[in-house]
C-alpha positions as a Markdown table, in Angstrom:
| # | Residue | x | y | z |
|---|---|---|---|---|
| 1 | Met | 0.2 | 13.7 | -6.5 |
| 2 | Arg | -2.3 | 11.0 | -5.6 |
| 3 | Gly | -3.3 | 10.2 | -9.2 |
| 4 | Ala | 0.3 | 10.5 | -10.5 |
| 5 | Val | 1.6 | 8.0 | -7.9 |
| 6 | Val | -1.2 | 5.5 | -8.5 |
| 7 | Val | -0.4 | 5.5 | -12.3 |
| 8 | Gly | 3.4 | 5.7 | -11.8 |
| 9 | Asp | 3.5 | 2.8 | -9.3 |
| 10 | Ala | 1.5 | 0.7 | -11.8 |
| 11 | Ala | 3.8 | 1.7 | -14.6 |
| 12 | Leu | 6.9 | 0.6 | -12.6 |
| 13 | Arg | 5.2 | -2.6 | -11.6 |
| 14 | Lys | 4.5 | -3.4 | -15.2 |
| 15 | Gly | 8.2 | -2.9 | -16.0 |
| 16 | Leu | 8.6 | 0.7 | -17.1 |
| 17 | Ser | 11.9 | 2.0 | -15.7 |
| 18 | Arg | 12.6 | 5.2 | -13.8 |
| 19 | Pro | 15.1 | 6.4 | -16.5 |
| 20 | Ala | 12.4 | 5.9 | -19.1 |
| 21 | Leu | 9.9 | 8.0 | -17.0 |
| 22 | Leu | 12.5 | 10.7 | -16.5 |
| 23 | Glu | 13.3 | 10.7 | -20.3 |
| 24 | Val | 9.6 | 11.5 | -21.0 |
| 25 | Leu | 9.7 | 14.3 | -18.4 |
| 26 | Asp | 12.8 | 15.7 | -20.1 |
| 27 | Glu | 11.0 | 15.8 | -23.4 |
| 28 | Ala | 7.9 | 17.3 | -22.0 |
| 29 | Ser | 9.7 | 19.9 | -19.9 |
| 30 | Ala | 10.0 | 22.1 | -23.0 |
| 31 | Trp | 6.3 | 22.6 | -22.9 |
| 32 | Phe | 5.5 | 22.5 | -19.1 |
| 33 | Asp | 7.2 | 23.1 | -15.8 |
| 34 | Leu | 7.6 | 19.6 | -14.5 |
| 35 | Gly | 9.7 | 20.1 | -11.4 |
| 36 | Arg | 7.1 | 18.5 | -9.1 |
| 37 | Ala | 6.8 | 15.5 | -11.5 |
| 38 | Arg | 10.5 | 14.7 | -10.9 |
| 39 | Glu | 9.8 | 14.6 | -7.2 |
| 40 | Ile | 7.0 | 12.2 | -7.8 |
| 41 | Val | 9.1 | 9.8 | -9.8 |
| 42 | Asp | 11.4 | 9.6 | -6.8 |
| 43 | Phe | 8.4 | 8.7 | -4.6 |
| 44 | Leu | 7.1 | 5.9 | -6.9 |
| 45 | Asp | 7.4 | 2.3 | -5.7 |
| 46 | Ala | 6.9 | -0.7 | -7.9 |
| 47 | Arg | 6.1 | -2.8 | -4.8 |
| 48 | Ala | 2.6 | -1.3 | -4.6 |
| 49 | Glu | 0.3 | -4.0 | -5.7 |
| 50 | Ser | -2.9 | -1.9 | -6.0 |
| 51 | Ala | -4.2 | 1.6 | -6.4 |
| 52 | Leu | -5.2 | 1.6 | -2.7 |
| 53 | Glu | -1.7 | 0.8 | -1.6 |
| 54 | Ser | -0.3 | 3.6 | -3.8 |
| 55 | Leu | -3.0 | 6.0 | -2.6 |
| 56 | Ser | -2.3 | 5.0 | 1.0 |
| 57 | Arg | 1.4 | 5.8 | 0.7 |
| 58 | Val | 0.6 | 9.3 | -0.7 |
| 59 | Ile | -1.8 | 10.0 | 2.2 |
| 60 | Phe | 0.8 | 8.7 | 4.7 |
| 61 | His | 3.2 | 11.3 | 3.2 |
| 62 | Glu | 0.6 | 14.1 | 3.3 |
| 63 | Tyr | -0.3 | 13.4 | 6.9 |
| 64 | Asp | 3.3 | 12.8 | 8.1 |
| 65 | Val | 2.6 | 9.2 | 9.0 |
| 66 | Pro | 6.0 | 7.4 | 9.4 |
| 67 | Pro | 6.7 | 5.6 | 6.1 |
| 68 | Pro | 6.1 | 1.9 | 6.2 |
| 69 | Glu | 7.9 | -0.8 | 4.3 |
| 70 | Pro | 5.6 | -2.0 | 1.5 |
| 71 | Gln | 5.1 | -5.7 | 0.8 |
| 72 | Tyr | 7.1 | -6.8 | 3.8 |
| 73 | Glu | 7.6 | -10.5 | 4.6 |
| 74 | Val | 6.9 | -11.4 | 8.2 |
| 75 | Asn | 8.5 | -14.6 | 9.1 |
| 76 | Leu | 6.9 | -16.4 | 12.0 |
| 77 | Gly | 9.2 | -19.5 | 11.9 |
| 78 | Arg | 6.6 | -22.0 | 10.7 |
| 79 | Lys | 5.1 | -19.6 | 8.2 |
| 80 | Thr | 5.9 | -16.4 | 6.3 |
| 81 | Tyr | 3.3 | -13.9 | 5.4 |
| 82 | Arg | 3.7 | -11.0 | 3.0 |
| 83 | Val | 1.8 | -7.9 | 4.3 |
| 84 | Asp | 0.9 | -4.7 | 2.5 |
| 85 | Phe | 2.7 | -2.5 | 4.9 |
| 86 | Tyr | 5.0 | -2.9 | 7.9 |
| 87 | Trp | 6.1 | -0.3 | 10.4 |
| 88 | Lys | 9.1 | -2.2 | 12.0 |
| 89 | Asp | 9.7 | 0.5 | 14.7 |
| 90 | Phe | 6.1 | 0.2 | 15.8 |
| 91 | Asn | 5.7 | -3.6 | 15.3 |
| 92 | Thr | 2.6 | -2.8 | 13.2 |
| 93 | Ile | 1.2 | -4.3 | 10.1 |
| 94 | Gly | -1.1 | -2.3 | 7.8 |
| 95 | Glu | -3.5 | -4.1 | 5.4 |
| 96 | Ala | -5.2 | -2.1 | 2.6 |
| 97 | Asp | -7.9 | -4.3 | 1.1 |
| 98 | Gly | -10.8 | -3.6 | -1.1 |
| 99 | Lys | -14.0 | -5.5 | -1.2 |
| 100 | Val | -13.0 | -7.2 | -4.5 |
| 101 | Lys | -10.5 | -9.3 | -2.6 |
| 102 | Tyr | -13.4 | -11.2 | -0.9 |
| 103 | Thr | -15.9 | -11.5 | -3.9 |
| 104 | Gly | -14.0 | -14.1 | -5.9 |
| 105 | Glu | -13.3 | -11.7 | -8.8 |
| 106 | Leu | -9.5 | -11.8 | -8.1 |
| 107 | Asp | -9.3 | -15.6 | -7.8 |
| 108 | Ser | -12.2 | -17.5 | -9.3 |
| 109 | Ser | -10.5 | -20.8 | -8.2 |
| 110 | Arg | -11.4 | -20.2 | -4.6 |
| 111 | Ala | -14.7 | -19.5 | -3.0 |
| 112 | Pro | -15.0 | -16.1 | -1.3 |
| 113 | Glu | -15.7 | -17.6 | 2.1 |
| 114 | Glu | -12.5 | -19.6 | 1.7 |
| 115 | Val | -10.5 | -16.4 | 1.0 |
| 116 | Leu | -12.1 | -14.8 | 4.0 |
| 117 | Trp | -11.4 | -17.7 | 6.3 |
| 118 | Glu | -7.8 | -17.9 | 5.2 |
| 119 | Glu | -7.4 | -14.2 | 5.8 |
| 120 | Lys | -8.9 | -14.6 | 9.3 |
| 121 | Leu | -6.4 | -17.4 | 10.2 |
| 122 | Arg | -3.5 | -15.3 | 8.8 |
| 123 | Glu | -4.4 | -12.3 | 10.9 |
| 124 | Asp | -4.8 | -14.5 | 14.0 |
| 125 | Asp | -1.3 | -15.8 | 13.4 |
| 126 | Leu | 0.1 | -12.3 | 13.0 |
| 127 | Arg | -1.6 | -11.0 | 16.1 |
| 128 | Asp | -0.6 | -14.1 | 18.1 |
| 129 | Ser | 3.0 | -13.3 | 17.2 |
| 130 | Gly | 2.7 | -10.0 | 19.0 |
| 131 | Lys | 2.2 | -7.8 | 15.9 |
| 132 | Lys | -0.4 | -5.1 | 15.9 |
| 133 | Val | -2.7 | -5.1 | 12.8 |
| 134 | Val | -4.7 | -2.2 | 11.3 |
| 135 | Arg | -6.9 | -2.5 | 8.2 |
| 136 | Trp | -8.5 | 0.0 | 5.9 |
| 137 | Thr | -10.5 | 0.0 | 2.7 |
| 138 | Tyr | -10.5 | 2.3 | -0.3 |
| 139 | Gly | -13.6 | 4.1 | 0.9 |
| 140 | Gln | -12.1 | 4.7 | 4.3 |
| 141 | Met | -8.8 | 6.0 | 3.0 |
| 142 | Leu | -10.3 | 8.2 | 0.3 |
| 143 | Tyr | -13.5 | 9.5 | 1.9 |
| 144 | Arg | -12.8 | 9.3 | 5.7 |
| 145 | Thr | -9.2 | 10.1 | 5.5 |
| 146 | Asp | -8.8 | 12.0 | 8.7 |
| 147 | Glu | -10.6 | 9.3 | 10.7 |
| 148 | Thr | -8.6 | 6.5 | 9.0 |
| 149 | Val | -5.2 | 8.1 | 9.5 |
| 150 | Ala | -6.0 | 8.8 | 13.1 |
| 151 | Arg | -6.9 | 5.2 | 13.6 |
| 152 | Ile | -3.6 | 4.1 | 12.0 |
| 153 | Leu | -1.7 | 6.5 | 14.1 |
| 154 | Arg | -3.4 | 5.2 | 17.3 |
| 155 | Arg | -2.4 | 1.7 | 16.4 |
| 156 | Leu | 1.2 | 2.7 | 15.7 |
| 157 | Tyr | 1.6 | 4.5 | 19.0 |
| 158 | Ala | -0.5 | 2.1 | 21.1 |
């Protein structure tokens, strides 16, 4: 399911429709049992902006973590921030970021230290508003899954 959701979320984000995905499944169902694939199509979400966000949603599902709202806009009055995940009932923000965000590869118009400084100020604003924030990386979610999910759950229920 992990790989299928990463690819499926990206396909939806690029403009492929659910009906088009289901049509392909209908055609392929003559050769394979694709019952599970239909469930995955229902799980897909075009709002996922990275493979890490897609992978995180699948792992939340696997570990029975309450489902967050992806790409949620937190309005602080003077400023609005879009966060990767938001658990409204827990007043908790989840941020899934890879190292590439801070290397300049994603946005060569800004120095990495500028990106990092803006991220620090953004997180300060969010925390000062009373929100809890939890962060994880690709390596943490994929290779230290139990520990990372436990940390997320601690933050949710703190």
